[in-house]
C-alpha positions as CSV (number, residue, x, y, z in Angstrom):
1,X,0.2,0.1,-0.1
2,X,1.3,3.5,-0.9
3,X,0.3,6.7,0.7
4,X,1.1,10.2,-0.1
5,X,1.2,12.2,2.9
6,X,2.6,14.9,4.9
7,X,3.4,14.8,8.8
8,X,2.3,11.4,9.6
9,X,1.4,10.6,13.3
10,X,1.2,7.5,14.8
11,X,-1.2,6.6,17.8
12,X,0.7,5.1,21.1
13,X,-1.2,2.0,20.2
14,X,-0.1,1.8,16.9
15,X,-3.5,1.3,15.8
16,X,-4.3,4.5,14.0
17,X,-2.1,6.6,11.4
18,X,-3.1,10.2,10.8
19,X,-1.8,12.3,8.0
20,X,-2.4,15.3,6.0
21,X,-3.5,14.9,2.2
22,X,-3.5,18.4,1.0
23,X,-4.7,21.6,2.6
24,X,-7.2,21.2,5.3
25,X,-7.6,17.3,4.3
26,X,-7.0,14.9,7.2
27,X,-6.9,11.3,6.7
28,X,-6.9,8.4,9.5
29,X,-6.2,4.8,8.8
30,X,-6.8,1.9,10.9
31,X,-3.7,-0.1,10.6
32,X,-5.4,-3.4,12.0
33,X,-7.6,-3.6,8.8
34,X,-5.6,-1.6,7.1
35,X,-8.4,0.8,5.9
36,X,-9.4,4.5,6.0
37,X,-11.1,5.0,9.4
38,X,-11.8,8.6,9.0
39,X,-11.6,11.5,6.7
40,X,-11.9,15.2,7.4
41,X,-12.0,18.4,5.6
42,X,-11.2,21.7,7.3
43,X,-11.5,25.4,5.9
44,X,-7.7,26.1,7.2
45,X,-4.7,23.9,7.2
46,X,-3.6,21.6,9.8
47,X,-1.0,23.0,12.1
48,X,-0.7,20.0,14.5
49,X,-2.4,16.8,15.6
50,X,-1.7,14.6,18.7
51,X,-3.2,11.4,19.6
52,X,-4.7,10.7,23.1
53,X,-2.8,8.6,25.4
54,X,-5.3,5.6,24.7
55,X,-5.4,6.4,20.9
56,X,-9.1,6.9,20.8
57,X,-9.0,10.6,20.2
58,X,-6.9,12.9,18.0
59,X,-6.6,16.8,18.8
60,X,-6.3,18.8,15.7
61,X,-5.1,22.5,15.6
62,X,-5.8,24.5,12.6
63,X,-3.7,27.2,11.5
64,X,-6.6,29.7,12.5
65,X,-6.3,28.3,16.3
66,X,-9.5,26.4,16.1
67,X,-9.1,22.9,18.0
68,X,-10.9,19.9,17.3
69,X,-11.3,16.7,19.2
70,X,-11.9,13.8,16.9
71,X,-13.5,10.5,18.4
72,X,-11.9,8.1,16.0
73,X,-13.9,5.2,14.7
74,X,-16.8,7.7,14.7
75,X,-17.9,10.9,12.9
76,X,-18.0,12.7,16.2
77,X,-15.9,16.0,16.4
78,X,-15.9,18.9,19.0
79,X,-14.6,22.3,18.0
80,X,-13.3,25.3,20.3
81,X,-11.7,28.5,19.2
């Protein structure tokens, strides 16, 4: 399998891989399957992304300082600014 990505991040558990695939486009893969788990489109570029210790959530910081907490394996997201 080939990926074209920028700034890949692996969860502590090794289950999820998150990377940017263009401006404001974030892909998350479940490496156990290995299939795309989630796909997100943001209006601003992603500045940073950090997995929670348990690997079930991903914190995403955008260039406009908006922060998203993504629950992996679902389509839930919470944003704060």
